[in-house]
N, C-alpha and C positions, 0 to 999 in steps of 0.2 A: 344613869337616870332610871327611875322606876317606871313600871308599866303605866301607872296613872299619870305620870308626868308626860309621857308620850301621848296618852289619850287627851290630856289637857291641850297640847299643841294641835292635835288633830281636830278637837272641838272648835278651837279658834279658827282653824283653816276652813272648816265646814261652814262657819258663820261669816266667812269672807273677811276676816280681820286682815289689816295690812301687815306687811312683813315687819315694819317698825313697831307696830303694836304688839305683835307676837314676841319680838325680841324684848321689848320693855316688860311685858307681862311675865315672860319666862325668867328674866333677870330678877324681877320683884319676888317671884316665888322662890327662886334660889336663895335670895337674901333671907326670906322668912325661914327656910329650911336650915340655912347656915346659922342663923341666930339661935335656934334651938338644937342644932346639931342632930337633926333627925329628919326623916322623910316627911314631906308636907302632909301626907295623908294620916300621919300619926299625931299631928298637932290637934289639940282640942280647942274648944271655944274660949275657955278661960285664958289659954296661952295666947290666942290671937288678940284678945282684949288687952292683955299685958304688953304684947308686942307693940300695938299701936299707941298705947299710953307711953311706953318707953320712947318711941320715936317722936312723939309729940313733945313730951316734957324734958327728955334728956338730950336727944339728938337734934331737936328743933328742925325737923324736916320742913322743906318748903311745901307750899300748897301742891305744886305739881308732883313732887316725889310722893307725897302722902296720897294724892288722888290715884296715881298709877298703882301704888301698892294696894290700896283698898280695892280698886277695881279688879286687879289680878287675883287677889286672894278671894274676893267674893265670887268671881267667875269660876275659879278652881273648885271651891267648896260647893257652890250652888249648882253649877252646870255639869262639871266633870264628876264630882263625887255625889251629887244630888242630895246635899244636906241643907236644910233650911235652919239656919242658926239666927238667934235674936241679935247677936253681936253686930251683925251687918246693918241692922236698923239703928244702932247706937253710934257707930263710927262714922264721922264726917270729916272731910278735910278742913283744915282751918281757913278762915276767911283772910284774904289779903288785907293788910293794914297799911293803907297809904292815904296820905292827905291829898285833897284835891289841889290842883295847881292853881295858884292865885297870881294873877298878873299884877305887876307893879304899875303905878300911875304912869310912869314913863312909857311902859310897853303899851298901855291902853291908848295913850295919846298918839303913839306911833301908828297904831292900827287905824285910829280915826283920821289921822293925817293922810292916809292912803285912799280914803274914800273920796270919790269925785261925785259931786252933786249936779 
C-alpha cells in the first residue's frame, strides 16, 4: 500500500468512521486502483469519469455499490489528496427503479374485514 493509502485510512479514523465503512471504502479504492492497474493517486479526473461510466453502463452496479464507490473515491481525492475535481459534482448513484406495491382487491377486503367498528 502506498503512503497516501495509509493516510486515507488514518483520515477516516480521525473522522470517526466505523470499521465497516473503512473496510468498504478501502475495498472500493482498491477496486479503482486495480481497474487502472496503478496507484489511486496517479488516476486523473477523466479516468474517474470513465470508471464510473463503465460501472454504470457495462457492469450495471447496484445503487449501494455505486454509492460506496463514489463516496470512497470522493473522500480520497477531496480529503486525503485535497483535490477539488468537477467530476464529483457530475457523478450520482442511479435511482432505484421499483414499482409501488399494489394490493389486490382480495387483500384489501381482508384488511377491511379485520377492522372492528
